[in-house]
N, C-alpha and C positions, 0 to 999 in steps of 0.2 A: 779296450773295446767299450767298456762302460762309459769312460770319459768321452769317447767319440759319440756315443748314443746321447749322452746328456747334452753335449754342445749342439747336436742336431735338433734335439727337442727344444732347447732354449731359443735357438734361431727361428725355428718354425712357429713357436709359441708367440714370439714377437711379431712375426709376419702375419699370423692369423688373428692377432689381437685376442689371444686366448688366455684363460686362467685354468690352472690345474688344481682341482680339489681332490684330496685323498682322505679316506677314512682311517681312523687309528689302527684298523686291523690289516691294512695293506702291507705288502712286503717292504722292508726297510728302504730299498733304493727308490721305490715309488713314493714313499713318504718324503724322502729327501729331495725329490725333484718338484714336489708340490708347492704351490703358493700358499695354500692353507691346508692344515691337517687338523681333523677334529672329529667330533661325534656327529650323529645324524642331525641334531638340532643346530649345532654350530655351522655345519656345512650348508644346511637349509638357509640359514641367515646369510651366509656368504653368497649363496646362489641368488638370493633375493636382492642383495646390495651391489653386486659386482657391475662394473661398467664395461667389462669385457664383452666382445661380440660372440665368443665361443667359450663354452664351459666343457672341459674334459673331466668327466667325473669318474674317479678311480674309487669304486665302491661296488655295491651290488645294485641290481637293476632298479629296485624301488627308489633308491636314492637319486638316480639320474632322472627318474620320472618326477620326483618331488622338485628337482631343479627345473624341469620343463614346466611343471605346474606354476611355479613362482616366476619363471622368466620365459614366457612364450615367445618373446622377441629375440631370444638368444638361440644359437645352435648348441644343443646339448649332445655331447658325444660320450659313449661308453667304450673303453678300449676292447672289452670282450663282452658281447651281448649274452653270453652264457653264464656270466657271473650273477646268478640269481640268488634269492634268499629263500631257503626252504620254508621258514616260518611264514613268510608273506604268502606262500602258495597254499597254506593250510586253511585259509578261508577265502571263499569267493563272494562276489557281490550277491549272487543268487542265494547262497547260504545265509548271508547277513540279512537279506530281505526277509527270508523265512523266519529268522530269529526275531526280527523287529515286529513281525505280525503277531508273534506270541506275546510280545511286550510292547504294545503300541504306544505307550506313554513314556517309554524309556529314552534317555539320552544315550547316544552311542559314542563312546570314546574309543578311537582306534589308535593303536600303537603305530608309529611312523613306519614300522616294518610291515607295510601292507601295500597292496596294489593301488593304483590310481582309482580303479573302479570301486574298491572297498572304501577308500577315502571319500569318494563321491556319495556313498551311501551313509556316511557317518556324520556326526555333528561337530566333533572336535577331535583333533589329533593330539598325540603326546609322544614324548620320548622317555627313556628310562630316567633322564635327568629331571623331567618336570611332571611325571605322571601324577604324583601326589598333589601337586599344585593345581593341575588340571581338574582332577576329581574334586578337590576342595572348592573349586570355583563353581561347581554345580549345586543347585539348591538341594538341601536334604529331602525335599518333597519329591524329588525325581528318582525313579529307578535308573540304574546305570548299567548299560551293557559295555563290557570291556573286551576288546578283541585285538589280536588273536592269542597273545601269550598268557597262559594261565599262571605261570610262575611270577611274572611281573605283576599280573593282576592280583594275585594273592598277596604279594608283598605290599602293593599299593592299598589294598583293602585293610591290611593290618596297620598301615601308617595313618590312614585317614579315618579308621573306625566306620567305614561304609561297607554295606553289603553290595558286592558287584556280581553281576551275571557274567560268568566267565566262559570263554570259548576254549576248547581243549588243545590249543596250539602251543608250541614250544620251540626253543632254539636247539637244534641237534648238537651244536658245539658246546653250549653252556651246560647242558645236562650231562655231559661227559665228566664234568668236574664234580667228584664225589666227596662226601664228608671224610672218607678214609684218606683221600689225598691230603686234605687239610690237616687232619690229625697227625699223619706221619711227618709232615713238614714242620708242624708245631714242635714235635719232639726233637727234630733235627736242628731247628732254628728257634729256640725258646724265647729269644728277644724280639722276634719279628712280629709285626702287626699284620693281621689278615684283612685284606680288602677283597670283597666278593661282589660280583655283578648281580643285580636282582633278577636276571633271567635264569640264574642257577636254581637248582632244586632247593626247596625250603630246608631240607635237612642239611644242605651245604651252607646256606646263608646263616643258619644257627651257629655255625662254627666261626663266623666272621666277627672281627672287631668293628668293621665298617662295611655297610652295604651301600655301594656307590655305582653310579654310571661311569663310563670311561672318562668323561670330562671331570667328574667328581673325584675319581682316583688320581688323575693328574694334578688336580688342585690340592688335594689332601697330602699327597706324597711330597709336594713342593713345600708346603707349609709346616708339615709335621717335623718334630725334632727326632723322630724315630729314624734309625739308620738302616733297618732291614724290613722288608715287606714280602709277604706271600700274596701273590696276585691271582685271584680267581676270575679270570676272563680270557678271551681269545688272546693268544700269545703275541699277536702283533703289537699290542699296547706296550709291551716291555721295551720295544725300541725307543719310543718317545720317553718313557719313564726313565730309562738309563741315560738317554741323551740330555734330558733336563736336570737330572740329579746324579752327576758323575761320582759324588761322594757317598752314594747310598747303594744298597744291594737289593735286587728284586729277583724273587724266585717264582717261576710259574707254578701254579697249583698242580698242573699236569701238562706235559708237552703235547698230549693228545688233543688239547683244547685249541684246535686250529680249524678255521673255516676254509675248506678247499675252494669255495667260490670266491671268497675275498682275495685269495692268492692267485687268481687267474690273471689279474692285470699285471703286466710286466712292462719294463722300459721299452722293449721292442714294440709292444702293442700300443703304448702311449704314442710312440713315434709314428706308427702306421696310422693311428687315428687322426693325427694332425696332418700327415702327408695326404691321406685319401679322404679326409673329412668323413670318417665313418666310425662307429655305427651310430647314426642319429637316433635319439630317443625323443619322440613327439607324442604328447598326450592329446587325444581328440578334444576339440574345443568344448563340446557339451559336457564331457566328463571333467575336463580341466577346470571349468568355471565352478562346478559343484565342489570338487576336491580342494580348490584354492580357498574357499570359505572355511573349510575344515582346518587346513594348514594355517591360514591367517589367524584363526582364533588361538591356535597354539602359540604362534609367534607373538601375539599380543600379550599372552600370559608370560612368555619368556622363560628363561632358565631358572630352575629351582635350586641349583647348587652353585 
């Protein structure tokens, strides 16, 4: 059945002149069908560069929006429109405008995990891979508002020695990874290195040998001589880690670190998206133009790891 689905998807993809982009947290079979698998920044870059007419974005909604912001001439489809990011919903454009009024001279750095409307109200975007680099690019004379993830914001502040005005948002999946999980696995696998995502609780990141974005984890695991790793991020990343490093062992910090919205996209839904050309994600032009400036500034700075 799966092979039949895959062959139908490949056939339709060719017919539609489409490209399939999948985030590292997607289910394994969706990652395997994708033309590109990566983090938010890498996929944004692919969306900006692709010559395809159709982009099927297997991720969460803000990612498809970012593709639409960067490629307004392309048809951007999301297989399941309900695959949303809870963190992105934790701040609205209205709330950000109110915060900006309190700090009128501040530069607003928004995590890519935000809506198009929030990006349009911001000055520069960032991902977990380049947050420190983005903050360092801003003059020390400026105040900086960082939205919406307080954990990534706190980690970025410690890395850059900058005071950031933080918004109380967070990733419900990453906060499930507790220091107790890491401590227990360290006892079980004493030779393993611990890699943890900066969206995790500060208490959890303090247990890590390396604090890395998903792209950073993939790069480090490939280059390291270590044979065992404890991985503190959404469990979807383990598929790629194991695929790229068959001689190494990867242990999830906790099996509960799964994003239900990321898992909503399936092979059937990818096929239906291509068959019916749904569900299209289109950012209104006035918002898109403002948001694009914010994303372009991030892409100019590039990847930090």
